[in-house]
C-alpha positions in Angstrom: -0.1 25.2 14.9 -1.4 21.7 15.1 -1.4 19.5 12.0 -4.7 18.6 10.4 -3.7 15.0 10.9 -3.1 15.3 14.7 -4.9 12.6 16.6 -6.5 11.2 13.3 -6.8 7.4 13.2 -4.7 5.9 10.5 -4.8 2.1 9.8 -2.0 0.7 7.6 -1.6 -2.8 6.3 1.8 -4.2 5.5 3.4 -1.7 7.9 6.5 -3.7 8.8 8.6 -2.5 5.9 8.7 -0.5 2.7 5.9 1.9 1.9 3.9 0.8 4.9 6.6 1.5 7.4 7.6 4.7 5.8 4.0 5.9 5.7 3.6 5.0 9.4 6.5 7.1 10.4 5.4 10.0 8.1 1.9 10.1 9.6 3.4 9.7 13.1 5.5 12.8 12.6 2.2 14.7 11.8 0.7 13.5 15.1 -1.6 10.8 13.8 -2.7 7.8 15.9 -1.6 4.6 14.2 -3.1 1.1 14.0 -0.5 -1.0 12.2 -0.8 -4.6 10.9 1.6 -7.0 9.2 2.7 -10.6 9.2 6.1 -10.0 10.8 5.3 -8.9 14.3 8.9 -8.2 15.4 9.5 -5.9 12.4 6.2 -4.3 13.1 7.1 -3.6 16.7 10.3 -1.9 15.6 8.2 0.5 13.6 5.9 1.1 16.6 9.0 1.8 18.7 10.0 4.7 16.3 6.5 6.2 16.2 4.3 7.9 18.8 0.7 6.9 19.5 1.0 3.6 17.6 -0.5 0.2 18.2 0.1 -3.0 16.3 -1.1 -6.5 15.8 -0.4 -9.4 13.4 -2.3 -9.2 10.2 -2.4 -11.5 7.2 -4.7 -10.0 4.6 -4.8 -13.3 2.8 -7.0 -14.7 5.5 -10.6 -13.5 6.0 -10.7 -14.6 9.6 -7.4 -12.8 10.3 -8.6 -9.6 8.7 -11.9 -9.6 10.7 -10.0 -10.3 13.9 -7.6 -7.5 13.2 -10.4 -5.0 12.5 -12.2 -6.1 15.6 -9.0 -5.4 17.5 -8.7 -2.0 15.9 -12.3 -1.3 17.0 -11.2 -1.5 20.6 -9.3 1.8 20.1 -11.8 3.7 17.9 -15.1 3.3 16.2 -14.0 5.7 13.4 -11.1 5.6 10.9 -9.8 8.7 9.2 -7.3 7.0 6.8 -7.1 3.4 5.6 -4.0 2.5 3.7 -4.2 -0.8 1.8 -0.5 -1.4 1.3 0.0 -5.1 1.9 0.9 -6.9 -1.3 3.9 -7.6 -3.5 5.1 -9.6 -6.4 6.6 -13.1 -6.5 8.5 -14.4 -9.5 9.1 -13.1 -13.0 7.9 -16.1 -14.9 6.0 -16.3 -18.1 2.5 -17.7 -18.0 3.8 -20.9 -19.4 6.3 -21.3 -16.5 4.2 -19.7 -13.8 3.8 -21.2 -10.3 0.5 -21.6 -8.5 2.1 -20.5 -5.2 3.4 -17.3 -6.7 0.1 -16.5 -8.4 -2.0 -17.2 -5.3 0.2 -15.0 -3.2 -0.2 -12.1 -5.6 -3.9 -12.4 -6.0 -4.6 -13.1 -2.4 -2.6 -10.1 -1.1 -3.0 -7.4 -3.9 -6.6 -8.2 -4.8 -8.5 -10.1 -2.2 -6.6 -8.5 0.6 -7.7 -5.1 -0.5 -11.3 -6.2 -0.8 -11.3 -7.9 2.6 -9.7 -5.0 4.5 -12.0 -2.5 2.8 -15.1 -4.5 3.5 -14.2 -4.9 7.2 -13.2 -1.3 7.7 -16.1 0.4 5.8 -18.4 0.8 8.8 -15.6 2.8 10.5 -15.1 4.9 7.4 -18.7 5.6 6.3 -19.6 6.9 9.7 -16.8 9.5 9.3 -17.3 11.7 6.2 -14.0 13.1 5.0 -12.2 9.8 5.6 -10.0 8.4 2.9 -9.1 5.0 1.5 -5.6 4.9 0.0 -4.9 1.9 -2.1 -1.3 1.2 -3.2 -1.3 0.4 -6.8 1.5 0.3 -9.4 2.3 1.4 -12.9 2.2 -2.4 -13.5 -1.6 -2.1 -13.3 -1.6 0.3 -16.2 1.0 -1.2 -18.5 1.8 -4.9 -18.8 5.3 -6.4 -19.2 6.8 -9.8 -19.9 6.9 -12.0 -16.9 4.5 -9.8 -15.0 1.1 -11.3 -16.0 -0.2 -12.1 -12.5 1.2 -9.0 -10.8 0.1 -6.7 -13.6 -3.3 -8.4 -13.5 -3.5 -8.0 -9.7 -2.6 -4.3 -9.8 -5.0 -3.7 -12.7 -7.7 -5.3 -10.5 -6.7 -3.0 -7.6 -7.2 0.0 -9.9 -10.7 -1.2 -11.0 -11.6 -1.9 -7.3 -10.6 1.6 -6.5 -12.8 3.0 -9.3 -15.8 0.8 -8.3 -15.5 1.9 -4.7 -15.4 5.5 -5.7 -18.8 5.0 -7.4 -20.2 2.9 -4.6 -19.3 5.3 -1.9 -20.4 8.5 -3.7 -22.5 10.5 -1.3 -21.0 9.1 1.9 -18.1 11.6 2.1 -15.5 8.8 1.9 -12.8 9.5 -0.6 -11.1 6.6 -2.5 -7.7 7.0 -4.1 -5.0 4.9 -5.7 -1.3 5.9 -5.5 0.6 4.0 -8.2 4.4 4.1 -7.9 6.9 3.0 -10.5 10.3 1.7 -9.7 11.0 2.1 -6.0 13.8 0.5 -4.1 12.3 -1.4 -1.1 12.2 -5.1 -0.3 9.9 -5.5 -3.4 12.5 -7.1 -5.6 14.0 -9.2 -2.9 10.5 -10.7 -2.3 9.9 -11.0 -6.1 13.2 -13.0 -6.5 12.5 -15.1 -3.4 15.3 -13.6 -1.3 18.0 -13.4 -4.0 19.5 -10.0 -2.9 22.1 -9.9 -5.7 19.5 -10.4 -8.3 17.2 -7.8 -6.7 20.1 -5.2 -6.6 20.6 -5.5 -10.3 17.1 -4.1 -10.9 18.2 -0.7 -9.7 21.7 -0.6 -11.2 22.5 2.8 -12.8 19.1 4.2 -11.8 18.0 6.6 -9.0 14.7 4.9 -8.0 12.0 6.2 -5.8 12.4 5.5 -2.1 9.8 4.4 0.4 9.9 7.9 1.9 9.0 9.5 -1.5 5.9 7.4 -1.7 5.0 8.0 1.9 5.2 11.7 1.3 2.8 11.4 -1.6 0.4 9.4 0.6 0.6 12.0 3.3 -0.2 14.8 0.8 -3.2 12.9 -0.7 -4.6 12.1 2.8 -4.2 15.7 3.9 -6.3 17.3 1.2 -9.5 19.1 2.4 -12.5 16.8 2.8 -14.1 18.1 -0.5 -10.9 17.2 -2.5 -10.3 13.6 -3.7 -7.2 12.7 -5.6 -8.7 9.8 -7.5 -5.4 8.6 -9.1 -1.8 9.5 -8.7 1.1 8.0 -10.7 4.5 8.6 -9.4 7.8 7.5 -11.1 11.4 8.4 -10.6 12.8 10.8 -13.2 14.9 8.0 -14.7 11.8 5.9 -15.5 9.9 7.4 -18.4 7.9 4.2 -18.8 8.0 0.6 -17.6 10.3 -0.3 -20.5 12.1 3.1 -20.8 14.8 3.5 -18.1 17.8 5.7 -18.2 20.7 3.8 -16.7 23.9 5.5 -15.9 27.2 3.7 -16.7 30.3 4.1 -14.5 
């Protein structure tokens, strides 16, 4: 029996690693057609090599011209999208506001906030003409609960949550579903990026904890996207069992 996602068009940003790459492979296993974008073309091509029916191109969601060019490229393959996954984003730094750096702030706001707006705006014509399509925005529990050193990232993900809610209202009646999937602690390249490539520092984040994996989040995205057209999972929060809250972690000792 064919999957309900067979030959569906799925566009994923930030698909070269982490949640984006895992989602690409999960949807590929269900027979979807993939349009993948990321800044790192070589890594992106590796993902395409593991998937079937996948195309890729360079995409930097921090640039309006780049977003528009990417969506124009996607339009050469299809005039309709079934799934848009706004995954590109991330955190940089763990500084207080007093010690924050403009470059880190700008990266977080450009990718997590403006990137979502730009990609959604550009893709909406392909979604609206296809009732039952779905926008999946990758949020974070950081958008719901603030923590020290997370001001810009928490603010950016709170903005993503409100963008999702506003879109849900604006697109009412079109048949387009709008969802946010908000993971807690997950072991991907997230902490390596946050700590500017310091892998030892990033590894300490997960010590004694069994965090979520990229595959766990990809499975959740697949489930949300695969609901019947009349079902919209507005919001999903997913945390590892060891994380009861941002500040409440169970860490095992050796």
